[in-house]
Backbone as ProteinMPNN parsed JSONL, in Angstrom:
{"seq_chain_A": "LGRGGLEVLQHTVSSVLSSYGWFILLAAVAVYLVVQWVSRSLAARPGRPGAADAAEEPEMVVRRQEALAAARMRMQEELNAQAERYKEKQKQLEEEKRRQRIAMWESMQEGKSYKGNLKLNQQEVESGASASAVPKSKPNKKPLRGGGYNPLSGEGGGTCSWRPGRRGPSAGG", "coords_chain_A": {"N_chain_A": [[0.764, -1.092, -0.174], [0.284, 2.165, -0.723], [1.13, 5.601, 0.074], [-1.216, 7.054, -0.252], [-3.075, 5.37, -0.231], [-2.86, 4.311, 2.603], [-3.279, 6.438, 3.71], [-6.422, 6.752, 3.314], [-7.256, 4.228, 4.412], [-6.75, 4.708, 7.095], [-8.086, 7.057, 7.464], [-11.078, 6.134, 6.632], [-10.918, 4.269, 9.084], [-10.985, 5.841, 10.927], [-13.407, 7.423, 10.835], [-15.342, 5.442, 10.972], [-14.975, 4.396, 13.613], [-15.44, 6.69, 15.227], [-18.156, 7.261, 14.576], [-19.606, 4.693, 15.083], [-18.22, 4.095, 17.777], [-18.768, 3.794, 20.387], [-20.653, 1.947, 20.466], [-19.36, -0.433, 19.286], [-17.438, -1.117, 21.266], [-19.236, -1.377, 23.734], [-20.467, -3.7, 22.774], [-18.52, -5.527, 22.781], [-17.726, -5.987, 25.069], [-20.081, -6.842, 26.041], [-20.293, -9.787, 24.918], [-17.771, -10.292, 26.272], [-18.799, -10.899, 28.696], [-20.753, -12.553, 28.545], [-19.352, -14.912, 27.307], [-17.746, -15.736, 29.865], [-19.986, -15.862, 31.68], [-21.043, -18.367, 30.782], [-18.773, -20.071, 30.968], [-18.615, -20.226, 33.396], [-21.002, -21.604, 34.393], [-21.009, -23.945, 33.04], [-18.79, -24.973, 34.286], [-19.7, -25.461, 36.518], [-21.806, -27.152, 36.381], [-23.51, -30.008, 37.871], [-23.786, -32.619, 36.616], [-21.644, -33.029, 35.735], [-18.92, -35.197, 35.997], [-15.867, -35.053, 38.015], [-12.329, -35.734, 38.553], [-11.879, -37.165, 40.567], [-14.378, -38.36, 40.861], [-14.669, -39.999, 38.79], [-12.975, -42.221, 39.16], [-14.452, -43.862, 40.961], [-17.262, -44.139, 39.65], [-17.681, -46.26, 37.89], [-17.982, -48.4, 39.734], [-20.103, -47.602, 41.244], [-22.122, -47.291, 39.412], [-22.181, -50.001, 38.582], [-22.932, -51.078, 41.056], [-25.553, -49.786, 41.537], [-27.038, -50.762, 39.119], [-27.303, -53.577, 39.508], [-28.842, -53.517, 41.935], [-31.015, -52.494, 41.277], [-31.864, -54.336, 39.504], [-32.128, -56.681, 41.385], [-34.572, -55.451, 42.485], [-36.22, -55.551, 40.622], [-36.219, -58.127, 40.077], [-37.475, -59.115, 42.417], [-40.002, -57.826, 42.603], [-41.035, -59.065, 40.104], [-41.058, -61.913, 41.241], [-43.059, -61.3, 43.383], [-45.086, -60.787, 41.785], [-45.851, -63.172, 40.505], [-45.942, -64.985, 42.274], [-48.598, -63.734, 43.006], [-50.246, -64.285, 40.95], [-50.43, -67.043, 40.925], [-51.787, -67.519, 43.307], [-54.43, -66.459, 42.53], [-54.707, -68.108, 40.451], [-55.344, -70.445, 41.546], [-57.415, -70.006, 43.33], [-59.361, -69.431, 41.415], [-59.516, -72.221, 40.015], [-60.831, -73.482, 42.226], [-63.191, -71.976, 42.417], [-64.306, -72.899, 40.129], [-64.296, -75.302, 40.39], [-66.491, -75.511, 42.368], [-68.397, -74.378, 40.777], [-68.868, -76.523, 39.139], [-69.468, -78.404, 40.627], [-72.029, -77.905, 41.842], [-73.731, -77.465, 39.118], [-73.838, -79.974, 38.79], [-75.04, -81.311, 41.103], [-77.56, -80.146, 40.464], [-77.925, -80.932, 37.992], [-78.302, -83.632, 38.769], [-80.188, -83.449, 40.59], [-82.611, -82.41, 38.917], [-82.725, -84.598, 37.165], [-83.845, -86.395, 39.095], [-86.359, -84.989, 39.259], [-87.156, -83.323, 41.221], [-87.167, -80.032, 42.061], [-84.8, -77.623, 41.324], [-84.03, -75.379, 42.157], [-84.751, -75.049, 44.542], [-83.137, -76.876, 45.755], [-80.379, -75.859, 44.884], [-80.462, -73.512, 46.405], [-80.288, -74.607, 48.878], [-77.865, -76.001, 48.841], [-76.216, -73.824, 48.711], [-76.807, -72.855, 51.215], [-75.566, -74.931, 52.638], [-72.998, -74.616, 51.928], [-72.376, -72.042, 52.916], [-72.777, -72.128, 55.975], [-71.16, -74.205, 56.475], [-69.042, -72.536, 56.152], [-68.962, -71.002, 58.128], [-69.295, -71.837, 60.378], [-67.997, -71.801, 62.954], [-68.579, -69.246, 63.018], [-70.163, -66.433, 65.35], [-73.779, -66.459, 65.182], [-75.641, -63.84, 64.654], [-78.528, -62.534, 66.279], [-81.58, -61.157, 65.43], [-83.18, -58.29, 66.421], [-86.269, -57.857, 67.797], [-88.681, -56.341, 65.595], [-91.217, -53.688, 65.751], [-94.096, -53.12, 64.229], [-94.171, -49.934, 62.024], [-96.683, -48.668, 61.804], [-99.66, -48.632, 63.203], [-102.606, -51.279, 62.855], [-104.779, -50.369, 62.111], [-104.276, -48.519, 60.207], [-105.253, -46.709, 57.28], [-104.389, -45.555, 53.923], [-106.021, -44.627, 52.304], [-108.727, -43.928, 53.058], [-108.326, -42.24, 54.924], [-108.572, -42.19, 57.565], [-107.024, -42.583, 60.765], [-104.636, -41.335, 60.495], [-103.25, -39.586, 61.465], [-102.489, -36.136, 62.354], [-102.079, -34.675, 60.41], [-103.092, -33.595, 57.35], [-103.958, -33.637, 53.739], [-104.453, -30.996, 51.148], [-106.007, -29.833, 48.527], [-104.969, -27.275, 46.797], [-106.356, -23.764, 45.557], [-108.012, -23.65, 42.301], [-107.458, -21.283, 40.082], [-106.877, -17.756, 38.334], [-105.035, -16.767, 39.31], [-103.262, -18.317, 40.268], [-100.967, -19.27, 38.418], [-97.673, -19.235, 37.191]], "CA_chain_A": [[-0.1, -0.034, -0.04], [1.077, 3.347, -0.638], [0.611, 6.482, 1.193], [-2.39, 7.661, -0.605], [-3.97, 3.946, 0.285], [-2.925, 4.161, 4.074], [-4.476, 7.713, 4.32], [-7.439, 6.264, 3.137], [-7.585, 3.552, 5.178], [-6.862, 5.635, 8.272], [-9.442, 7.875, 7.478], [-11.99, 5.091, 6.754], [-11.334, 3.449, 10.217], [-11.429, 6.77, 12.303], [-14.651, 7.746, 10.532], [-16.115, 4.062, 11.588], [-14.521, 4.365, 15.075], [-15.975, 8.151, 15.392], [-19.277, 6.984, 14.34], [-19.855, 3.479, 15.883], [-17.18, 3.513, 18.753], [-19.22, 2.974, 21.709], [-21.546, 0.522, 19.936], [-18.537, -1.432, 19.074], [-16.987, -1.103, 22.889], [-20.344, -2.172, 24.437], [-20.885, -5.171, 22.174], [-17.257, -6.045, 22.967], [-17.943, -6.13, 26.789], [-21.499, -8.094, 26.321], [-19.446, -10.847, 24.494], [-16.877, -10.731, 27.177], [-19.386, -11.268, 29.952], [-21.452, -13.698, 28.218], [-18.545, -15.752, 27.849], [-17.331, -15.425, 31.116], [-20.964, -16.51, 32.286], [-21.328, -19.764, 29.859], [-18.019, -20.954, 31.268], [-18.886, -20.445, 35.167], [-22.056, -22.546, 34.652], [-20.559, -25.521, 32.577], [-17.686, -25.772, 35.467], [-20.585, -25.654, 38.14], [-22.608, -28.41, 36.455], [-23.375, -30.966, 39.109], [-23.775, -33.79, 36.034], [-20.076, -33.435, 34.955], [-18.277, -35.763, 36.867], [-14.426, -34.706, 38.47], [-11.346, -36.514, 38.153], [-11.757, -38.125, 41.837], [-15.344, -39.186, 41.036], [-14.504, -40.898, 37.868], [-12.511, -43.821, 39.704], [-15.74, -44.653, 41.733], [-18.119, -44.363, 38.99], [-18.068, -47.602, 37.295], [-18.563, -49.322, 40.653], [-21.417, -47.221, 41.865], [-22.846, -47.72, 38.002], [-22.676, -51.511, 38.657], [-24.149, -51.277, 42.345], [-26.806, -49.369, 41.149], [-27.717, -51.65, 37.794], [-27.567, -54.782, 40.476], [-30.143, -53.368, 42.938], [-32.128, -52.225, 40.357], [-32.207, -55.511, 38.805], [-32.722, -57.133, 42.23], [-35.669, -55.056, 42.915], [-36.975, -56.155, 39.743], [-36.832, -59.558, 40.626], [-38.554, -59.557, 43.587], [-41.275, -57.593, 42.085], [-41.357, -60.382, 39.622], [-41.281, -63.027, 41.771], [-44.421, -61.156, 43.862], [-46.438, -60.468, 40.844], [-45.815, -64.471, 39.891], [-47.103, -65.724, 43.661], [-50.178, -63.408, 43.118], [-50.657, -65.016, 39.672], [-50.479, -68.697, 41.369], [-53.122, -67.599, 44.233], [-55.385, -66.061, 41.864], [-55.34, -69.11, 39.563], [-55.941, -71.635, 42.315], [-58.558, -69.605, 43.475], [-60.196, -69.711, 40.044], [-59.597, -73.422, 39.9], [-61.703, -73.531, 42.997], [-64.504, -71.299, 42.187], [-64.756, -73.478, 38.927], [-64.782, -76.843, 40.855], [-67.894, -75.594, 43.161], [-69.801, -74.386, 40.136], [-68.755, -77.891, 38.386], [-70.173, -79.626, 41.749], [-73.416, -77.277, 41.73], [-74.383, -77.937, 38.271], [-73.876, -82.008, 38.815], [-75.99, -81.541, 41.586], [-78.565, -79.624, 39.788], [-78.389, -82.091, 37.0], [-78.817, -85.053, 39.399], [-82.017, -83.29, 40.926], [-83.64, -82.623, 37.823], [-83.087, -86.304, 36.742], [-85.167, -87.213, 40.158], [-87.523, -84.814, 39.421], [-87.256, -82.506, 42.041], [-86.904, -78.726, 42.0], [-83.563, -77.634, 41.195], [-83.93, -74.218, 42.342], [-84.602, -74.997, 46.069], [-81.83, -77.584, 45.877], [-79.493, -74.784, 44.819], [-80.309, -72.548, 47.512], [-79.573, -75.459, 50.099], [-76.398, -76.286, 48.661], [-75.371, -72.657, 48.989], [-76.684, -72.485, 52.639], [-74.706, -75.826, 53.387], [-71.764, -74.047, 51.762], [-72.157, -70.742, 53.804], [-73.023, -72.56, 57.141], [-69.841, -75.124, 56.727], [-67.518, -71.808, 56.315], [-69.07, -70.054, 58.811], [-69.872, -72.577, 61.225], [-67.241, -71.159, 64.077], [-68.732, -67.679, 63.544], [-71.39, -66.382, 66.137], [-74.833, -65.98, 64.071], [-76.315, -62.528, 64.894], [-79.962, -62.487, 66.413], [-82.26, -59.878, 64.769], [-84.19, -57.48, 67.479], [-87.559, -57.837, 67.243], [-89.456, -55.248, 64.849], [-92.635, -53.512, 65.475], [-94.356, -52.271, 62.683], [-93.91, -48.438, 61.782], [-97.821, -47.952, 61.824], [-100.577, -49.597, 63.467], [-103.269, -52.398, 61.989], [-106.026, -49.856, 61.897], [-103.948, -47.277, 59.176], [-105.563, -47.084, 55.813], [-103.845, -44.145, 53.656], [-106.926, -44.258, 51.246], [-109.718, -43.469, 53.725], [-108.094, -40.91, 55.669], [-108.662, -42.292, 59.143], [-105.795, -43.03, 61.528], [-103.143, -40.912, 59.609], [-102.733, -38.549, 62.772], [-102.98, -34.849, 62.387], [-101.879, -34.147, 59.144], [-104.024, -33.873, 56.217], [-103.528, -32.683, 52.554], [-105.788, -30.3, 50.867], [-105.607, -29.508, 47.023], [-104.998, -25.64, 46.364], [-107.728, -23.366, 44.676], [-107.649, -23.115, 41.148], [-107.856, -19.882, 39.466], [-106.246, -17.309, 36.933], [-103.844, -16.297, 39.972], [-102.144, -19.553, 40.847], [-100.001, -19.828, 37.566], [-96.291, -18.53, 37.529]], "C_chain_A": [[0.789, 1.225, 0.043], [0.685, 4.456, 0.195], [-0.48, 7.01, 0.747], [-3.5, 6.412, 0.006], [-3.914, 4.05, 1.814], [-3.652, 5.486, 4.498], [-5.601, 7.474, 4.476], [-8.387, 5.342, 3.943], [-7.649, 4.103, 6.912], [-7.857, 6.344, 8.387], [-10.548, 7.13, 7.294], [-12.236, 4.574, 8.362], [-11.162, 4.594, 11.355], [-12.637, 7.218, 11.771], [-15.456, 6.801, 11.382], [-16.338, 4.266, 12.861], [-15.43, 5.72, 15.679], [-17.62, 8.044, 15.333], [-19.869, 6.051, 15.358], [-18.903, 3.037, 17.071], [-17.778, 2.856, 19.702], [-20.228, 2.05, 21.559], [-20.368, -0.498, 20.147], [-18.066, -2.023, 20.775], [-18.078, -2.026, 23.588], [-20.625, -3.425, 24.126], [-19.626, -6.126, 22.712], [-17.472, -6.655, 24.463], [-19.2, -7.237, 26.942], [-20.709, -9.362, 26.052], [-18.42, -11.235, 25.677], [-17.71, -11.453, 28.312], [-20.188, -12.326, 29.675], [-20.543, -14.896, 27.692], [-18.223, -16.377, 28.857], [-18.753, -16.3, 31.845], [-21.276, -18.145, 31.866], [-20.184, -20.611, 30.44], [-18.175, -21.21, 32.574], [-20.214, -21.851, 35.129], [-21.546, -23.942, 33.983], [-19.699, -25.817, 33.439], [-18.721, -25.809, 36.505], [-21.619, -26.635, 37.911], [-22.615, -29.727, 37.338], [-23.131, -32.25, 37.96], [-22.525, -33.861, 35.529], [-19.385, -34.21, 36.034], [-16.659, -35.383, 37.116], [-13.527, -35.857, 38.218], [-11.39, -37.465, 39.086], [-12.9, -39.406, 41.431], [-15.008, -40.019, 39.637], [-13.675, -42.601, 38.02], [-13.755, -44.477, 40.192], [-16.708, -44.684, 40.582], [-18.819, -45.533, 38.341], [-18.683, -48.629, 38.501], [-19.844, -48.928, 41.252], [-22.61, -47.806, 40.404], [-23.543, -49.29, 38.129], [-23.501, -51.859, 39.797], [-25.424, -50.819, 42.126], [-27.924, -49.976, 40.057], [-27.989, -53.16, 38.962], [-28.481, -54.639, 41.45], [-31.218, -53.07, 42.133], [-32.452, -53.543, 39.768], [-32.663, -56.715, 39.738], [-34.156, -56.783, 42.752], [-36.638, -55.625, 41.996], [-37.59, -57.666, 40.015], [-37.754, -60.127, 41.461], [-39.782, -58.943, 43.518], [-41.807, -58.792, 41.143], [-41.878, -61.494, 40.354], [-42.617, -62.894, 42.885], [-45.454, -61.614, 43.103], [-46.749, -62.319, 40.267], [-46.801, -65.719, 41.186], [-48.187, -65.342, 43.522], [-50.948, -63.985, 41.815], [-50.781, -66.339, 39.846], [-51.419, -68.505, 42.196], [-54.153, -67.411, 43.643], [-55.634, -67.215, 40.799], [-55.91, -70.494, 40.178], [-57.27, -71.329, 42.755], [-59.812, -69.775, 42.503], [-60.596, -71.228, 39.761], [-60.926, -73.867, 41.242], [-63.032, -73.069, 43.087], [-65.075, -72.511, 41.045], [-65.172, -74.986, 39.199], [-66.181, -76.66, 41.776], [-68.784, -75.242, 42.25], [-69.744, -75.853, 39.263], [-69.782, -78.697, 39.553], [-71.872, -79.071, 41.954], [-74.067, -77.773, 40.594], [-74.331, -79.35, 38.186], [-74.768, -81.837, 39.849], [-77.316, -80.998, 41.237], [-79.031, -80.475, 38.864], [-78.968, -83.254, 37.611], [-80.428, -84.695, 39.743], [-83.019, -83.155, 39.825], [-83.918, -83.937, 37.098], [-84.191, -87.051, 37.799], [-86.481, -86.476, 40.102], [-87.901, -83.657, 40.129], [-86.621, -81.073, 41.442], [-85.41, -78.393, 42.011], [-82.972, -76.371, 41.902], [-83.847, -74.129, 44.115], [-83.647, -75.783, 46.606], [-80.355, -76.72, 45.998], [-79.199, -73.935, 46.132], [-79.674, -73.388, 48.672], [-78.492, -75.87, 50.103], [-75.659, -75.173, 49.393], [-75.231, -72.101, 50.662], [-75.958, -73.36, 53.453], [-73.38, -74.956, 53.267], [-71.287, -72.776, 52.997], [-72.191, -71.378, 55.27], [-71.3, -73.181, 57.657], [-68.855, -73.467, 56.756], [-67.658, -71.025, 57.542], [-69.509, -70.787, 60.197], [-69.123, -72.239, 62.539], [-67.723, -69.917, 64.325], [-70.153, -67.463, 64.449], [-72.411, -66.169, 65.468], [-75.364, -64.49, 65.025], [-78.021, -62.655, 64.876], [-80.381, -61.254, 65.759], [-82.893, -59.412, 65.725], [-85.18, -57.626, 66.892], [-88.176, -56.707, 66.92], [-90.64, -54.791, 65.035], [-92.855, -52.552, 64.363], [-94.473, -50.719, 63.115], [-95.401, -48.3, 61.929], [-98.723, -49.072, 62.246], [-101.595, -50.205, 62.576], [-104.337, -51.531, 61.338], [-105.819, -48.746, 60.4], [-104.761, -47.796, 57.734], [-105.597, -45.646, 55.021], [-105.432, -43.723, 52.655], [-108.376, -43.657, 51.91], [-109.538, -42.355, 54.799], [-108.107, -40.867, 57.355], [-107.207, -42.903, 59.568], [-104.338, -42.579, 61.437], [-102.719, -40.174, 60.472], [-103.325, -36.991, 62.213], [-102.827, -34.238, 60.902], [-102.721, -34.633, 57.892], [-103.692, -32.937, 55.079], [-104.841, -32.28, 51.728], [-105.291, -29.59, 49.476], [-105.766, -27.804, 47.248], [-106.144, -24.992, 45.514], [-107.232, -23.248, 43.192], [-108.147, -21.986, 40.969], [-106.95, -18.982, 38.727], [-104.824, -16.795, 37.676], [-102.799, -17.212, 40.638], [-101.136, -19.966, 39.659], [-98.468, -19.062, 38.219], [-95.549, -18.289, 36.459]], "O_chain_A": [[1.808, 1.311, 0.728], [-0.145, 4.221, 1.073], [-0.928, 7.712, 1.653], [-4.556, 6.651, 0.592], [-4.997, 3.864, 2.369], [-4.446, 5.577, 5.435], [-6.135, 7.787, 5.54], [-9.596, 5.429, 4.155], [-8.545, 3.835, 7.712], [-8.554, 6.302, 9.401], [-11.378, 7.595, 8.075], [-13.356, 4.466, 8.863], [-11.197, 4.297, 12.549], [-13.21, 7.601, 12.792], [-16.137, 7.188, 12.332], [-17.459, 4.339, 13.364], [-16.099, 5.524, 16.693], [-18.285, 8.773, 16.07], [-20.515, 6.456, 16.325], [-18.769, 1.847, 17.357], [-17.566, 1.676, 19.981], [-20.639, 1.391, 22.514], [-20.402, -1.308, 21.074], [-18.349, -3.113, 21.273], [-17.86, -3.186, 23.94], [-20.989, -4.246, 24.968], [-19.79, -7.309, 23.008], [-17.314, -7.845, 24.738], [-19.262, -8.189, 27.721], [-20.452, -10.037, 27.049], [-18.276, -12.417, 25.988], [-17.305, -12.512, 28.793], [-20.372, -13.119, 30.599], [-21.136, -15.975, 27.67], [-18.364, -17.599, 28.877], [-18.532, -17.319, 32.5], [-21.708, -18.966, 32.675], [-20.4, -21.822, 30.494], [-17.915, -22.336, 32.999], [-20.168, -22.862, 35.829], [-21.785, -24.994, 34.576], [-19.6, -27.033, 33.602], [-18.333, -26.355, 37.538], [-22.311, -27.044, 38.843], [-21.592, -30.408, 37.399], [-22.238, -33.015, 38.325], [-22.276, -34.835, 34.817], [-19.351, -33.623, 37.115], [-16.092, -35.467, 36.026], [-13.967, -36.882, 37.697], [-11.037, -38.6, 38.766], [-12.758, -40.626, 41.506], [-15.399, -41.162, 39.877], [-13.745, -43.633, 37.353], [-14.041, -45.612, 39.809], [-17.131, -45.838, 40.638], [-20.023, -45.769, 38.243], [-19.593, -49.439, 38.322], [-20.612, -49.767, 41.723], [-23.607, -48.523, 40.496], [-24.688, -49.699, 37.935], [-24.464, -52.625, 39.769], [-26.387, -51.469, 42.533], [-29.144, -49.811, 40.043], [-29.133, -53.613, 39.0], [-28.987, -55.673, 41.885], [-32.347, -53.467, 42.421], [-33.659, -53.684, 39.57], [-33.365, -57.62, 39.286], [-34.847, -57.613, 43.343], [-37.7, -56.115, 42.378], [-38.714, -58.157, 40.115], [-38.5, -61.104, 41.392], [-40.686, -59.357, 44.243], [-42.854, -59.389, 41.394], [-42.99, -61.975, 40.137], [-43.2, -63.902, 43.282], [-46.361, -62.404, 43.366], [-47.797, -62.613, 39.693], [-47.65, -66.607, 41.121], [-49.088, -66.145, 43.763], [-52.175, -64.085, 41.776], [-51.274, -66.945, 38.896], [-52.269, -69.38, 42.039], [-55.089, -68.112, 44.029], [-56.75, -67.265, 40.282], [-56.62, -71.342, 39.638], [-58.192, -72.137, 42.643], [-60.944, -70.159, 42.796], [-61.721, -71.53, 39.363], [-61.868, -74.594, 40.928], [-63.909, -73.649, 43.727], [-66.216, -72.957, 41.162], [-65.986, -75.684, 38.595], [-66.923, -77.637, 41.89], [-69.953, -75.553, 42.475], [-70.801, -76.179, 38.723], [-70.697, -79.462, 39.249], [-72.783, -79.865, 42.191], [-75.006, -78.536, 40.824], [-74.972, -79.838, 37.255], [-75.771, -82.432, 39.454], [-78.259, -81.514, 41.837], [-80.212, -80.813, 38.773], [-79.946, -83.835, 37.141], [-81.461, -85.273, 39.405], [-84.112, -83.723, 39.839], [-84.977, -84.295, 36.581], [-85.04, -87.905, 37.542], [-87.512, -86.914, 40.612], [-88.868, -82.991, 39.758], [-85.77, -81.02, 40.554], [-84.766, -79.018, 42.854], [-81.783, -76.247, 42.195], [-83.124, -73.391, 44.784], [-83.238, -75.579, 47.75], [-79.49, -76.842, 46.866], [-78.132, -73.733, 46.712], [-78.716, -72.977, 49.326], [-77.939, -76.171, 51.161], [-74.83, -75.3, 50.295], [-74.367, -71.437, 51.235], [-75.63, -73.07, 54.603], [-72.746, -74.612, 54.265], [-70.266, -72.666, 53.675], [-71.237, -70.885, 55.871], [-70.567, -72.872, 58.596], [-67.907, -73.453, 57.541], [-66.694, -70.43, 58.023], [-70.096, -70.114, 61.045], [-69.887, -72.48, 63.474], [-67.545, -69.35, 65.402], [-71.116, -68.211, 64.283], [-72.042, -65.286, 64.694], [-75.28, -64.525, 66.253], [-78.699, -62.82, 63.861], [-79.564, -60.357, 65.551], [-83.485, -60.371, 66.218], [-85.259, -57.584, 65.664], [-88.327, -55.906, 67.842], [-91.465, -55.488, 64.444], [-92.205, -51.658, 63.822], [-94.783, -50.327, 64.24], [-95.429, -47.208, 62.496], [-98.638, -50.217, 61.802], [-101.588, -49.74, 61.436], [-104.785, -51.81, 60.226], [-106.735, -48.292, 59.714], [-104.833, -48.938, 57.28], [-106.431, -44.768, 55.243], [-105.761, -42.559, 52.427], [-109.075, -42.934, 51.2], [-110.433, -41.74, 55.38], [-107.806, -39.963, 58.135], [-106.455, -43.549, 58.837], [-103.307, -43.036, 61.931], [-101.515, -39.964, 60.331], [-104.449, -36.822, 61.741], [-103.552, -33.348, 60.457], [-102.941, -35.797, 57.557], [-103.273, -31.79, 55.229], [-105.895, -32.907, 51.624], [-104.284, -28.883, 49.424], [-106.702, -27.291, 47.862], [-106.83, -25.727, 44.803], [-106.122, -22.779, 42.942], [-109.155, -21.595, 41.557], [-105.962, -19.633, 38.389], [-103.796, -16.493, 37.07], [-101.816, -16.924, 41.321], [-100.463, -20.976, 39.861], [-98.266, -18.539, 39.315], [-94.451, -17.746, 36.578]]}, "name": "protein", "num_of_chains": 1, "seq": "LGRGGLEVLQHTVSSVLSSYGWFILLAAVAVYLVVQWVSRSLAARPGRPGAADAAEEPEMVVRRQEALAAARMRMQEELNAQAERYKEKQKQLEEEKRRQRIAMWESMQEGKSYKGNLKLNQQEVESGASASAVPKSKPNKKPLRGGGYNPLSGEGGGTCSWRPGRRGPSAGG"}
């Protein structure tokens, strides 16, 4: 560059700095502050293991995975046990239904009423199941109204009586 080119360059730089100098300075400070803030936040992040944690991390991961696998295994065994109990219960219910159907069929073959026989069978099952339980006695209940009460005659009903309202043009709403 010659002397003329250098002067033009200086003039251009000085005119840009004189026009936009403060904006350039504020932008540079803002960029510097943002870079500092980002570097601090990355350094303080808890998910980033340090050099001391790096040696213990594989052991901790293995322990956590083993504990998780053991917990899953226990939950699966419990679920399997519940499923077995449910299957046994279903088998018992099916066996009981089968016995009732056989008893009903036999009573029908003999010409007896199967409904009454079915009720007797259910009562026997209930009494066998609750043989050790103490039966509850029902208290003697008295009727709510006397024998002479008749709602259609209006007698014996007490002091309350109902009368229809008056009909007329002022009754409507």
